[in-house]
Backbone as a chain_set.jsonl record, in Angstrom:
{"seq": "MMTLWPAAAAAGPLSAGWSVHTWWMRRRIEAARRDPLTGLMGRAAFEHRAARLLRRGPAVVVCLDLDRFKQLNDRFGHAAGDAALRGTAASLNDILEGCPGSIAARLGGDEFAAVVPATDAAAVPWLLGGLHDEITAPLWHDGRSLTVGASIGAALTVDQPLPDLSCALRRADEAMYAAKRAGGGWRVATEAVPVLPSVNGRRAGRPGTHTTTPEGSPA", "coords": {"N": [[-57.322, 157.838, 154.253], [-54.881, 157.205, 155.321], [-54.019, 155.156, 154.0], [-53.5, 155.874, 151.697], [-51.431, 157.568, 151.878], [-48.688, 156.236, 151.446], [-48.87, 155.565, 148.764], [-49.13, 158.276, 147.62], [-46.616, 159.029, 148.327], [-44.996, 157.318, 146.876], [-45.586, 158.18, 144.365], [-44.279, 160.792, 144.172], [-41.337, 160.616, 143.577], [-41.847, 159.223, 141.103], [-43.224, 161.063, 139.554], [-41.209, 163.492, 139.859], [-39.21, 162.053, 138.322], [-40.651, 161.878, 135.744], [-40.694, 164.471, 135.01], [-37.994, 165.238, 134.763], [-37.546, 163.644, 132.625], [-39.166, 164.834, 130.592], [-38.302, 167.179, 130.213], [-35.481, 166.897, 129.596], [-36.097, 165.404, 127.162], [-37.243, 167.862, 125.637], [-35.146, 169.355, 125.543], [-33.496, 167.825, 123.914], [-35.065, 167.921, 121.451], [-35.2, 170.701, 121.094], [-32.257, 171.042, 120.666], [-32.246, 169.468, 118.194], [-33.438, 171.137, 116.232], [-31.46, 173.149, 115.831], [-28.727, 174.454, 114.22], [-25.826, 172.616, 114.232], [-23.235, 173.601, 114.182], [-23.202, 176.352, 114.508], [-25.093, 176.91, 116.48], [-27.248, 178.522, 116.003], [-30.614, 178.619, 114.936], [-32.086, 176.165, 112.692], [-33.256, 176.082, 108.994], [-35.98, 175.111, 109.192], [-37.21, 175.664, 111.723], [-36.582, 178.08, 112.029], [-38.214, 179.139, 109.883], [-41.007, 178.638, 110.742], [-41.015, 179.999, 113.544], [-40.49, 182.991, 112.407], [-42.639, 183.379, 110.94], [-44.727, 183.364, 112.281], [-43.78, 185.659, 114.223], [-44.062, 187.859, 112.322], [-46.579, 187.9, 112.064], [-47.113, 189.281, 114.265], [-46.392, 192.038, 114.248], [-44.785, 194.74, 112.625], [-41.8, 194.415, 111.29], [-38.326, 193.76, 110.547], [-36.91, 191.682, 107.882], [-34.034, 190.067, 107.393], [-31.471, 189.075, 105.225], [-28.469, 187.403, 104.473], [-25.196, 187.004, 103.304], [-22.003, 185.469, 103.131], [-19.011, 186.87, 101.623], [-16.153, 186.086, 99.526], [-16.025, 183.602, 100.933], [-15.523, 181.213, 99.807], [-12.944, 181.204, 99.046], [-11.542, 181.721, 101.484], [-11.919, 179.091, 102.441], [-10.575, 177.92, 100.489], [-7.839, 178.318, 100.712], [-7.154, 178.438, 103.451], [-8.093, 176.25, 104.595], [-11.086, 173.815, 105.88], [-11.582, 174.435, 108.669], [-10.813, 176.917, 109.001], [-13.03, 178.011, 108.015], [-15.016, 176.973, 109.084], [-14.649, 178.624, 111.461], [-15.148, 181.051, 110.71], [-17.779, 181.083, 110.202], [-18.838, 180.569, 112.442], [-17.999, 182.844, 113.771], [-19.688, 184.709, 112.315], [-22.217, 183.769, 113.248], [-21.691, 184.395, 115.902], [-21.871, 187.46, 115.922], [-24.3, 187.666, 114.688], [-25.833, 187.263, 116.975], [-24.626, 188.991, 119.026], [-25.263, 191.646, 117.962], [-28.189, 191.505, 117.89], [-28.765, 191.317, 120.196], [-29.814, 193.421, 121.419], [-31.982, 193.814, 120.602], [-35.189, 193.024, 121.275], [-36.879, 190.115, 121.125], [-36.039, 189.187, 118.602], [-35.067, 186.788, 116.186], [-32.622, 184.476, 114.653], [-31.086, 182.588, 112.257], [-29.239, 179.88, 110.587], [-29.419, 179.37, 107.237], [-28.235, 177.665, 105.655], [-24.949, 176.462, 104.175], [-23.25, 179.326, 103.635], [-25.116, 181.019, 104.381], [-27.26, 183.197, 105.991], [-30.073, 184.484, 108.127], [-32.317, 186.688, 109.538], [-34.958, 187.904, 111.682], [-36.075, 190.785, 112.714], [-37.946, 192.508, 115.158], [-39.516, 195.759, 114.387], [-40.553, 199.246, 114.355], [-39.597, 201.433, 113.557], [-38.107, 202.426, 110.875], [-35.84, 204.291, 110.41], [-34.074, 203.342, 112.216], [-32.963, 201.027, 110.897], [-30.78, 201.383, 108.983], [-28.702, 201.633, 111.079], [-28.674, 199.062, 112.362], [-28.356, 197.36, 110.284], [-25.689, 198.282, 109.359], [-24.01, 198.229, 111.792], [-24.264, 195.362, 111.99], [-22.658, 194.41, 109.597], [-20.194, 195.7, 110.138], [-19.472, 194.229, 112.16], [-19.293, 191.65, 111.256], [-17.267, 191.651, 109.322], [-15.225, 192.383, 110.619], [-11.703, 191.683, 111.417], [-10.761, 188.296, 112.222], [-9.537, 186.397, 114.567], [-7.65, 183.279, 114.049], [-6.132, 180.112, 114.572], [-3.605, 181.453, 115.153], [-3.393, 183.237, 112.914], [-4.711, 186.203, 111.295], [-8.056, 186.509, 109.886], [-10.273, 187.343, 107.304], [-13.531, 187.999, 106.083], [-15.957, 189.025, 103.476], [-19.257, 190.564, 103.562], [-22.639, 190.346, 102.378], [-25.495, 192.115, 102.668], [-28.917, 191.908, 103.014], [-32.038, 193.76, 103.514], [-35.693, 193.652, 104.371], [-38.467, 195.613, 105.019], [-41.625, 195.139, 106.704], [-43.185, 197.296, 107.36], [-45.409, 198.473, 106.355], [-46.957, 196.736, 105.358], [-49.879, 195.097, 106.015], [-50.567, 192.524, 106.073], [-48.052, 190.775, 106.413], [-46.013, 188.546, 104.249], [-44.046, 185.799, 104.914], [-42.338, 184.304, 103.022], [-42.474, 186.21, 100.655], [-41.425, 188.393, 102.118], [-38.581, 187.5, 102.581], [-37.999, 186.785, 99.907], [-37.731, 189.441, 99.009], [-35.667, 190.712, 100.672], [-33.595, 189.229, 99.805], [-33.166, 189.698, 97.105], [-32.297, 192.369, 97.611], [-29.899, 191.888, 99.31], [-28.739, 190.566, 97.027], [-28.199, 192.436, 95.33], [-26.793, 194.36, 96.703], [-24.492, 192.723, 96.929], [-23.776, 192.511, 94.079], [-22.84, 195.199, 93.639], [-20.809, 195.112, 95.121], [-20.653, 194.607, 97.827], [-21.708, 195.124, 101.147], [-24.46, 196.513, 102.559], [-28.042, 196.663, 102.014], [-31.355, 198.185, 101.798], [-34.404, 196.643, 100.631], [-36.081, 198.092, 98.139], [-38.776, 199.375, 95.686], [-37.318, 199.908, 93.715], [-35.439, 197.645, 93.573], [-34.679, 194.894, 91.4], [-37.28, 192.49, 90.93], [-36.472, 189.168, 90.915], [-36.455, 185.789, 89.631], [-37.807, 183.231, 91.678], [-37.594, 180.37, 94.311], [-39.64, 179.281, 96.769], [-39.682, 181.655, 97.969], [-36.763, 182.282, 98.106], [-34.399, 183.679, 95.875], [-33.936, 182.281, 92.79], [-31.238, 180.073, 91.077], [-28.899, 181.175, 92.435], [-25.78, 182.641, 92.02], [-22.169, 181.974, 92.545], [-20.128, 183.131, 95.517], [-18.722, 186.061, 95.591], [-16.081, 188.316, 95.106], [-15.91, 191.2, 97.418], [-16.215, 194.613, 98.548], [-15.862, 196.18, 101.872], [-17.963, 198.269, 102.288], [-20.638, 200.123, 103.15], [-24.155, 200.129, 101.298], [-26.363, 201.741, 101.039], [-29.893, 201.55, 99.976]], "CA": [[-56.225, 158.58, 154.136], [-53.665, 156.43, 155.58], [-53.691, 154.105, 153.092], [-53.34, 156.742, 150.463], [-49.86, 158.029, 151.784], [-47.514, 155.628, 151.037], [-48.942, 155.921, 147.184], [-48.658, 159.432, 147.231], [-45.049, 159.217, 148.559], [-44.211, 156.655, 146.02], [-45.638, 159.108, 143.261], [-43.681, 161.623, 144.222], [-40.181, 160.322, 142.836], [-42.246, 159.268, 139.855], [-43.517, 162.426, 138.963], [-40.259, 164.246, 139.385], [-38.694, 161.618, 137.129], [-41.113, 162.352, 134.469], [-40.408, 166.191, 134.685], [-36.665, 165.353, 134.347], [-37.324, 163.186, 131.3], [-39.82, 165.884, 129.831], [-37.05, 168.492, 130.268], [-34.604, 166.279, 128.555], [-36.827, 165.3, 125.629], [-37.286, 169.232, 125.221], [-33.602, 169.903, 125.341], [-33.018, 167.037, 122.614], [-35.791, 168.477, 120.319], [-34.402, 172.04, 120.433], [-31.261, 170.932, 119.791], [-32.217, 169.183, 116.977], [-33.716, 172.408, 115.573], [-30.514, 174.019, 115.703], [-27.41, 174.196, 113.356], [-24.758, 172.147, 114.96], [-22.234, 174.355, 113.939], [-23.33, 177.58, 115.183], [-26.034, 177.012, 117.621], [-28.399, 179.027, 115.538], [-31.889, 177.995, 114.413], [-32.166, 175.479, 111.289], [-34.472, 176.744, 108.369], [-37.508, 174.686, 109.605], [-37.658, 176.345, 112.973], [-36.777, 179.803, 111.547], [-39.696, 179.8, 108.994], [-42.08, 178.441, 111.616], [-40.805, 181.036, 114.146], [-40.437, 183.961, 111.924], [-44.197, 183.649, 110.308], [-45.348, 183.741, 113.956], [-43.294, 186.905, 114.6], [-44.203, 188.84, 111.413], [-47.814, 188.157, 112.215], [-47.354, 189.992, 115.747], [-46.26, 193.361, 113.991], [-43.856, 195.313, 111.89], [-40.458, 193.892, 111.51], [-36.973, 193.873, 109.337], [-36.412, 190.596, 107.559], [-32.519, 190.032, 106.886], [-30.688, 188.002, 104.454], [-26.896, 187.648, 104.514], [-24.551, 185.907, 102.518], [-20.762, 185.895, 103.275], [-18.29, 186.857, 100.467], [-14.759, 185.554, 99.668], [-16.106, 182.396, 101.743], [-14.883, 180.118, 99.352], [-11.387, 181.646, 98.728], [-11.125, 181.407, 102.408], [-11.795, 177.63, 102.607], [-9.572, 176.839, 99.74], [-6.718, 178.84, 101.118], [-6.893, 178.05, 104.846], [-9.044, 175.051, 105.04], [-12.512, 174.154, 106.247], [-11.572, 174.693, 110.018], [-10.864, 178.399, 109.118], [-14.284, 178.413, 107.168], [-16.157, 176.799, 110.262], [-14.499, 179.655, 112.494], [-15.644, 182.155, 110.21], [-19.123, 180.776, 110.202], [-19.377, 180.542, 114.173], [-18.128, 184.251, 114.237], [-20.897, 185.496, 111.624], [-23.33, 183.644, 114.273], [-21.655, 185.119, 117.012], [-21.835, 188.594, 115.467], [-25.756, 188.03, 114.904], [-26.472, 187.101, 118.233], [-24.26, 190.392, 119.64], [-26.162, 192.736, 117.255], [-29.714, 191.341, 117.966], [-29.156, 191.028, 121.63], [-30.346, 194.65, 122.138], [-33.549, 194.109, 120.177], [-35.746, 192.05, 121.992], [-37.909, 189.086, 120.455], [-35.427, 188.839, 117.484], [-34.21, 185.433, 116.074], [-31.736, 184.33, 113.705], [-31.042, 181.298, 111.699], [-28.43, 179.489, 109.332], [-30.263, 178.742, 106.214], [-27.398, 176.638, 104.849], [-23.653, 176.946, 103.623], [-22.964, 180.65, 104.387], [-26.239, 182.094, 104.294], [-28.122, 183.489, 107.134], [-31.21, 185.148, 107.67], [-32.705, 187.066, 110.795], [-36.054, 188.557, 111.912], [-35.907, 191.859, 113.839], [-39.208, 193.399, 115.572], [-39.208, 197.125, 114.257], [-41.462, 199.941, 113.842], [-38.917, 202.596, 113.161], [-37.217, 202.379, 109.656], [-34.567, 205.261, 110.718], [-33.097, 202.561, 112.847], [-32.836, 200.037, 110.238], [-29.242, 201.346, 108.647], [-27.767, 201.359, 112.046], [-28.604, 197.607, 112.566], [-27.325, 196.73, 109.019], [-24.434, 198.781, 109.338], [-23.358, 197.578, 112.904], [-24.076, 193.908, 111.393], [-21.785, 194.203, 108.673], [-19.038, 196.037, 110.619], [-19.086, 193.215, 113.332], [-19.001, 190.241, 110.579], [-16.21, 191.847, 108.381], [-13.883, 192.625, 111.279], [-10.722, 190.617, 111.337], [-11.239, 187.158, 113.274], [-8.269, 185.521, 114.861], [-7.804, 181.857, 114.193], [-5.125, 179.166, 114.351], [-2.254, 182.088, 114.874], [-3.56, 184.277, 111.82], [-5.867, 186.973, 111.248], [-8.826, 186.207, 108.714], [-11.28, 188.267, 107.269], [-14.552, 187.751, 105.224], [-16.779, 190.162, 103.227], [-20.866, 190.372, 103.689], [-23.504, 191.178, 101.663], [-26.771, 191.819, 103.658], [-30.435, 192.64, 102.32], [-33.427, 193.726, 104.196], [-36.998, 194.015, 103.799], [-39.397, 195.88, 106.115], [-43.118, 194.771, 106.659], [-44.133, 197.998, 107.97], [-46.318, 198.79, 105.234], [-47.637, 195.347, 104.934], [-50.913, 194.697, 106.861], [-50.583, 191.02, 106.437], [-46.661, 190.328, 105.668], [-45.983, 186.987, 104.143], [-42.712, 185.535, 105.185], [-41.818, 184.16, 101.649], [-42.417, 187.472, 100.254], [-40.062, 189.237, 102.766], [-37.427, 186.693, 102.396], [-37.624, 187.118, 98.67], [-37.172, 190.916, 98.794], [-34.492, 190.735, 101.224], [-32.72, 188.189, 99.314], [-32.74, 190.453, 95.968], [-31.635, 193.312, 98.064], [-28.761, 191.209, 99.423], [-27.97, 190.417, 95.85], [-27.863, 193.803, 94.531], [-25.594, 194.847, 97.613], [-23.255, 191.919, 96.271], [-23.269, 192.778, 92.604], [-22.44, 196.49, 93.855], [-19.186, 195.159, 95.679], [-20.76, 194.163, 99.062], [-22.049, 196.009, 102.059], [-25.762, 196.321, 102.901], [-28.919, 197.537, 101.25], [-32.581, 197.818, 101.971], [-35.26, 196.675, 99.548], [-37.292, 199.328, 97.704], [-39.307, 199.023, 94.437], [-36.206, 199.947, 92.43], [-35.032, 196.512, 93.458], [-35.66, 194.467, 90.479], [-37.874, 191.224, 91.217], [-35.809, 187.956, 90.234], [-37.141, 184.415, 89.749], [-37.539, 182.575, 92.968], [-38.335, 179.383, 94.744], [-39.844, 179.226, 98.127], [-38.936, 182.857, 98.826], [-35.675, 182.628, 97.768], [-33.781, 183.7, 94.509], [-33.372, 180.899, 92.233], [-30.074, 180.3, 90.281], [-27.827, 182.185, 93.013], [-24.246, 182.548, 91.781], [-21.087, 181.86, 93.762], [-19.616, 184.213, 96.356], [-17.649, 187.216, 94.842], [-14.99, 189.409, 96.203], [-16.46, 192.445, 97.782], [-15.602, 195.56, 99.611], [-16.843, 196.299, 103.075], [-18.512, 199.607, 102.34], [-22.381, 200.066, 103.114], [-24.39, 200.701, 100.48], [-27.86, 201.657, 101.385], [-30.583, 202.132, 98.925]], "C": [[-54.874, 157.732, 154.497], [-52.891, 155.735, 154.842], [-53.048, 154.541, 151.592], [-51.825, 157.344, 150.472], [-49.073, 157.486, 151.185], [-47.733, 155.469, 149.172], [-48.458, 157.143, 146.882], [-47.082, 159.486, 147.286], [-44.317, 158.582, 147.707], [-44.386, 157.327, 144.492], [-44.897, 160.085, 143.013], [-42.108, 161.86, 143.382], [-40.367, 159.897, 141.38], [-42.31, 160.232, 139.068], [-42.232, 163.402, 138.625], [-39.314, 163.32, 138.314], [-39.179, 161.731, 135.534], [-40.855, 163.614, 134.131], [-39.14, 166.025, 134.286], [-36.465, 164.766, 132.695], [-38.034, 164.14, 130.058], [-38.663, 166.772, 129.573], [-36.016, 168.161, 129.349], [-35.082, 166.058, 127.207], [-37.116, 167.025, 125.111], [-36.013, 169.745, 124.543], [-33.175, 169.191, 123.814], [-33.93, 167.779, 121.476], [-35.432, 169.886, 119.914], [-33.099, 172.081, 120.182], [-31.225, 170.423, 118.44], [-32.598, 170.066, 115.817], [-32.814, 173.287, 115.18], [-29.145, 173.753, 114.883], [-26.242, 173.764, 114.505], [-23.653, 172.894, 115.103], [-21.796, 175.668, 114.627], [-24.159, 178.058, 116.055], [-27.284, 177.9, 116.958], [-29.632, 178.086, 115.001], [-31.717, 177.345, 113.091], [-33.279, 176.123, 110.537], [-35.938, 176.413, 108.681], [-37.969, 175.669, 110.609], [-37.595, 177.588, 112.865], [-37.692, 179.941, 111.075], [-40.586, 179.511, 110.117], [-42.162, 179.804, 112.556], [-41.008, 182.402, 113.61], [-41.895, 184.226, 111.182], [-44.7, 184.027, 111.523], [-44.934, 185.492, 114.071], [-43.944, 187.824, 113.727], [-45.854, 189.168, 111.448], [-48.21, 189.163, 113.512], [-47.327, 191.463, 115.426], [-45.069, 193.792, 113.174], [-42.424, 194.739, 112.366], [-39.631, 193.934, 110.334], [-36.82, 192.15, 108.966], [-35.015, 190.702, 106.894], [-32.122, 188.743, 106.224], [-29.262, 188.388, 104.346], [-25.964, 186.521, 104.076], [-22.985, 186.409, 102.599], [-19.891, 185.867, 101.857], [-16.93, 186.499, 100.816], [-14.736, 184.153, 100.757], [-15.18, 181.227, 101.107], [-13.33, 180.168, 99.277], [-10.816, 181.379, 100.274], [-10.999, 180.036, 103.063], [-10.547, 177.228, 101.84], [-7.866, 177.208, 100.31], [-6.25, 178.41, 102.867], [-7.459, 176.772, 105.294], [-10.323, 175.155, 105.478], [-12.685, 174.472, 107.638], [-11.762, 176.147, 109.704], [-12.481, 178.743, 108.682], [-15.348, 178.314, 108.248], [-16.079, 178.088, 111.35], [-15.23, 180.93, 112.031], [-17.205, 182.044, 110.301], [-19.67, 180.99, 111.667], [-19.016, 182.03, 114.455], [-19.198, 185.249, 113.681], [-22.058, 184.984, 112.677], [-23.257, 184.423, 115.444], [-21.93, 186.764, 117.035], [-23.536, 188.786, 115.377], [-26.182, 188.176, 116.2], [-26.061, 188.545, 119.124], [-25.201, 191.243, 119.136], [-27.52, 192.527, 117.669], [-29.956, 190.958, 119.651], [-29.67, 192.274, 122.089], [-31.485, 194.823, 121.345], [-34.336, 193.017, 120.551], [-36.745, 191.332, 121.13], [-37.217, 188.991, 118.905], [-34.878, 187.48, 117.151], [-33.609, 185.431, 114.496], [-31.415, 182.861, 113.242], [-29.511, 181.08, 110.653], [-28.836, 178.892, 108.546], [-29.411, 177.609, 105.671], [-26.043, 177.192, 104.407], [-23.344, 178.253, 104.498], [-23.861, 181.598, 104.208], [-27.056, 181.861, 105.431], [-29.081, 184.323, 107.033], [-31.543, 185.812, 109.28], [-34.192, 187.759, 110.434], [-35.925, 189.572, 113.117], [-37.427, 192.507, 114.158], [-38.674, 194.899, 115.335], [-40.567, 197.957, 113.718], [-40.827, 201.34, 113.113], [-37.841, 202.415, 112.186], [-36.121, 203.113, 109.813], [-33.597, 204.434, 111.265], [-32.381, 201.547, 112.067], [-31.115, 200.176, 109.553], [-28.401, 201.325, 109.524], [-27.67, 199.914, 112.154], [-27.945, 196.972, 111.477], [-25.96, 197.03, 109.118], [-23.642, 198.079, 110.48], [-23.128, 196.228, 112.449], [-22.754, 193.606, 110.575], [-20.525, 194.291, 109.041], [-18.563, 194.917, 111.538], [-18.631, 191.783, 112.393], [-17.697, 190.559, 109.777], [-14.966, 192.291, 109.276], [-13.091, 191.383, 111.537], [-10.98, 189.442, 112.355], [-9.719, 186.612, 113.303], [-8.544, 183.833, 115.151], [-6.646, 181.035, 113.889], [-3.86, 180.038, 114.174], [-2.318, 183.054, 113.748], [-4.682, 185.11, 112.019], [-6.838, 186.851, 110.085], [-9.782, 187.218, 108.75], [-12.361, 187.875, 106.057], [-15.225, 188.796, 104.83], [-18.067, 189.652, 103.501], [-21.551, 190.827, 102.917], [-24.758, 191.212, 102.299], [-27.792, 192.869, 102.792], [-31.251, 192.813, 103.454], [-34.564, 194.124, 103.588], [-37.805, 194.567, 104.837], [-40.763, 195.599, 105.982], [-43.932, 195.669, 107.259], [-45.409, 198.563, 107.393], [-47.206, 197.937, 104.727], [-48.751, 194.901, 106.033], [-50.714, 193.3, 107.267], [-49.265, 190.739, 105.664], [-46.852, 188.974, 105.645], [-44.415, 187.042, 104.161], [-41.822, 185.298, 103.969], [-41.766, 185.207, 100.935], [-41.14, 188.206, 100.845], [-38.75, 188.73, 102.435], [-36.805, 187.122, 100.968], [-37.058, 188.78, 98.217], [-36.12, 191.133, 99.645], [-33.316, 190.115, 100.559], [-32.357, 188.862, 97.987], [-32.106, 191.636, 96.425], [-30.176, 193.255, 98.444], [-27.732, 191.184, 98.181], [-27.55, 191.81, 95.123], [-26.56, 194.453, 95.509], [-24.349, 193.931, 96.915], [-22.619, 192.357, 94.862], [-22.576, 194.38, 92.707], [-21.199, 196.647, 94.542], [-19.53, 194.832, 97.181], [-21.272, 195.31, 99.991], [-23.549, 195.675, 102.406], [-27.051, 197.179, 101.911], [-30.239, 197.044, 101.566], [-33.652, 197.893, 100.685], [-36.289, 197.676, 99.281], [-38.018, 198.776, 96.403], [-38.3, 198.845, 93.558], [-35.49, 198.825, 92.304], [-35.506, 195.377, 92.76], [-36.163, 192.993, 91.357], [-37.251, 190.119, 90.382], [-36.675, 186.773, 90.533], [-36.879, 183.78, 91.252], [-38.305, 181.417, 93.113], [-38.439, 179.39, 95.858], [-39.25, 180.376, 98.825], [-37.6, 182.994, 98.594], [-35.116, 182.642, 96.39], [-33.415, 182.398, 93.88], [-31.96, 181.297, 91.291], [-29.06, 181.226, 90.898], [-26.509, 181.785, 92.495], [-23.404, 182.289, 92.965], [-20.751, 182.937, 94.611], [-18.78, 184.984, 95.2], [-17.415, 187.995, 95.798], [-15.669, 190.977, 96.089], [-15.679, 193.644, 98.461], [-16.596, 195.922, 101.052], [-17.468, 197.735, 103.369], [-19.977, 199.186, 102.037], [-22.508, 200.567, 101.954], [-25.669, 200.807, 100.592], [-28.492, 202.017, 100.316], [-31.311, 203.348, 98.953]], "O": [[-53.899, 157.773, 153.746], [-51.668, 155.597, 154.831], [-52.421, 153.913, 150.739], [-51.147, 157.565, 149.469], [-48.558, 158.101, 150.251], [-46.766, 155.279, 148.435], [-47.545, 157.296, 146.071], [-46.408, 159.946, 146.364], [-43.147, 158.924, 147.534], [-43.582, 157.115, 143.584], [-44.701, 160.43, 141.848], [-41.763, 162.871, 142.771], [-39.493, 160.05, 140.526], [-41.644, 160.365, 138.041], [-42.095, 163.982, 137.547], [-38.686, 163.956, 137.468], [-38.504, 161.7, 134.505], [-40.78, 163.904, 132.936], [-38.907, 166.701, 133.284], [-35.672, 165.157, 131.838], [-37.617, 164.199, 128.901], [-38.252, 166.896, 128.419], [-35.653, 168.919, 128.45], [-34.496, 166.503, 126.22], [-37.156, 167.15, 123.887], [-35.842, 170.313, 123.465], [-32.69, 169.784, 122.851], [-33.285, 168.235, 120.532], [-35.354, 170.267, 118.746], [-32.647, 173.023, 119.531], [-30.392, 170.791, 117.613], [-32.219, 169.865, 114.663], [-33.082, 174.148, 114.341], [-28.586, 172.671, 115.062], [-25.882, 174.475, 115.443], [-23.064, 172.855, 116.183], [-20.717, 176.029, 115.096], [-24.178, 179.221, 116.457], [-28.343, 177.863, 117.585], [-29.465, 176.904, 114.702], [-31.135, 178.051, 112.268], [-34.19, 176.671, 111.158], [-36.89, 177.173, 108.504], [-38.941, 176.401, 110.423], [-38.386, 178.316, 113.464], [-38.4, 180.835, 111.537], [-41.023, 180.591, 110.514], [-43.1, 180.594, 112.445], [-41.727, 183.112, 114.314], [-42.173, 185.389, 110.887], [-45.111, 185.179, 111.663], [-45.776, 186.386, 113.996], [-44.495, 188.742, 114.334], [-46.38, 190.211, 111.059], [-49.31, 189.679, 113.706], [-48.039, 192.217, 116.089], [-44.233, 192.891, 113.103], [-42.033, 194.642, 113.529], [-40.118, 194.119, 109.219], [-36.605, 191.405, 109.922], [-34.883, 191.403, 105.89], [-32.397, 187.607, 106.611], [-28.907, 189.55, 104.151], [-26.014, 185.352, 104.459], [-22.679, 187.539, 102.219], [-20.06, 184.947, 101.056], [-16.48, 186.524, 101.962], [-13.707, 183.731, 101.284], [-14.359, 180.527, 101.699], [-12.623, 179.176, 99.454], [-9.705, 180.857, 100.367], [-10.221, 179.786, 103.984], [-9.675, 176.468, 102.263], [-6.925, 176.416, 100.27], [-5.113, 178.147, 103.259], [-7.206, 176.338, 106.418], [-10.856, 176.262, 105.554], [-13.821, 174.794, 107.987], [-12.807, 176.671, 110.091], [-13.014, 179.772, 109.097], [-16.269, 179.109, 108.43], [-17.056, 178.521, 111.961], [-15.801, 181.709, 112.794], [-17.819, 183.093, 110.495], [-20.755, 181.499, 111.949], [-19.668, 182.561, 115.355], [-19.568, 186.277, 114.248], [-22.884, 185.849, 112.967], [-24.198, 184.998, 115.992], [-22.187, 187.303, 118.112], [-24.084, 189.782, 115.85], [-26.857, 189.145, 116.547], [-26.91, 189.143, 119.784], [-26.052, 191.63, 119.936], [-28.119, 193.59, 117.83], [-30.958, 190.485, 120.187], [-30.022, 192.267, 123.269], [-32.027, 195.929, 121.344], [-34.04, 191.949, 120.015], [-37.453, 192.026, 120.399], [-38.001, 188.692, 118.004], [-34.124, 187.03, 118.013], [-33.959, 186.09, 113.517], [-31.561, 181.979, 114.088], [-28.89, 182.002, 110.123], [-28.814, 177.679, 108.755], [-29.992, 176.613, 105.24], [-25.983, 178.413, 104.259], [-23.217, 178.271, 105.722], [-23.611, 182.773, 103.937], [-27.482, 180.778, 105.833], [-29.165, 184.992, 106.003], [-30.904, 185.306, 110.202], [-34.557, 188.084, 109.304], [-35.71, 189.224, 114.278], [-38.001, 193.02, 113.198], [-37.654, 195.305, 115.89], [-41.402, 197.523, 112.926], [-41.416, 202.09, 112.336], [-36.694, 202.252, 112.601], [-35.153, 202.571, 109.281], [-32.411, 204.596, 110.98], [-31.276, 201.17, 112.455], [-30.335, 199.226, 109.618], [-27.252, 201.048, 109.177], [-26.533, 199.455, 112.038], [-27.065, 196.13, 111.658], [-25.1, 196.159, 108.983], [-22.675, 197.383, 110.173], [-21.972, 195.805, 112.448], [-21.953, 192.717, 110.864], [-19.674, 193.484, 108.667], [-17.36, 194.695, 111.669], [-17.771, 190.996, 112.787], [-16.998, 189.567, 109.572], [-13.867, 192.529, 108.775], [-13.582, 190.287, 111.808], [-11.479, 189.799, 113.423], [-8.951, 186.449, 112.355], [-9.249, 183.277, 115.993], [-6.115, 181.297, 112.81], [-3.038, 179.705, 113.321], [-1.309, 183.737, 113.569], [-5.562, 184.808, 112.825], [-6.263, 187.183, 109.049], [-10.139, 187.858, 109.739], [-11.853, 187.408, 105.038], [-15.273, 189.706, 105.657], [-18.188, 188.441, 103.687], [-21.196, 191.945, 102.543], [-25.182, 190.077, 102.519], [-27.646, 193.954, 102.23], [-31.16, 192.002, 104.376], [-34.611, 194.778, 102.546], [-37.844, 193.791, 105.791], [-41.159, 195.899, 104.855], [-45.051, 195.378, 107.681], [-46.309, 199.055, 108.074], [-48.058, 198.189, 103.876], [-48.298, 194.278, 106.993], [-50.683, 192.895, 108.429], [-49.292, 190.498, 104.457], [-47.475, 188.275, 106.444], [-43.687, 187.906, 103.671], [-40.762, 185.906, 103.817], [-40.684, 185.222, 100.348], [-40.12, 188.52, 100.231], [-37.865, 189.487, 102.036], [-35.687, 187.591, 100.754], [-36.24, 189.123, 97.365], [-35.445, 192.054, 99.187], [-32.167, 190.497, 100.78], [-31.198, 188.649, 97.631], [-31.26, 192.069, 95.643], [-29.344, 194.11, 98.141], [-26.552, 191.529, 98.131], [-26.548, 191.977, 94.428], [-25.54, 194.942, 95.024], [-23.363, 194.483, 96.426], [-21.433, 192.51, 94.571], [-21.792, 194.706, 91.815], [-20.565, 197.693, 94.672], [-18.515, 194.781, 97.875], [-21.234, 196.453, 99.535], [-23.818, 194.481, 102.532], [-26.833, 198.184, 101.234], [-30.47, 195.838, 101.647], [-33.768, 198.855, 99.925], [-37.179, 198.021, 100.059], [-37.761, 197.606, 96.12], [-38.242, 197.915, 92.754], [-34.865, 198.65, 91.258], [-36.504, 194.782, 93.166], [-35.496, 192.519, 92.277], [-37.486, 190.12, 89.174], [-37.467, 186.725, 91.474], [-35.803, 183.891, 91.837], [-39.333, 181.191, 92.474], [-37.354, 179.51, 96.426], [-38.569, 180.338, 99.85], [-37.189, 184.09, 98.974], [-35.327, 181.647, 95.696], [-32.679, 181.569, 94.415], [-31.659, 182.423, 90.895], [-28.399, 181.983, 90.187], [-26.172, 180.602, 92.55], [-23.792, 182.356, 94.131], [-21.328, 183.947, 94.211], [-18.326, 184.506, 94.161], [-18.006, 188.335, 96.824], [-15.871, 191.677, 95.096], [-14.527, 193.483, 98.866], [-17.825, 195.889, 101.115], [-17.471, 198.253, 104.486], [-20.446, 198.397, 101.216], [-21.646, 201.237, 101.385], [-26.278, 199.817, 100.186], [-27.903, 202.779, 99.55], [-31.88, 203.75, 97.938]]}, "num_chains": 1, "name": "protein.A"}
């Protein structure tokens, strides 16, 4: 036992060092999975987590696209656009804070997505309306007040025993596009929403941003 003590004593700092290294590596991996501008998940991490989340129970899959974003960039510069993207991420985090287990991501450009565990379809309009109101509220940047519009679509998996993420994203994306064509706001996917060509669960041939009004438009 006496001869083992020095070895055990020396192993202590080594073990602690490996623990710190493991923690550091996990932080690096987690950071690599997140969008550097907004801090939200990137597409790959989101799709992995979202697929697991859908398997656990009913949920609302949300697709979100900013309106008038190109005009904002063209008029005030990319710093203003970045501020709008960070503001959108903050709005998502704020609204989803009251929905345990929810996840959100920036899919690219001014496109965002989220998955919210939910069994009550009646609560979805409150969720989407609150999100839309926060995103479209005036944003103060560089001494001026800026605003962007938002089109939001949602698909519920309550009635799907084996929900598929790709299908849910496609339905939410279609509802979002329907809201955009109607002038912005939000819409929940129904059978009345037309099925459009899609690639990897996302609508193909998506047009550029459109000028919208901030009025909700539930289906």
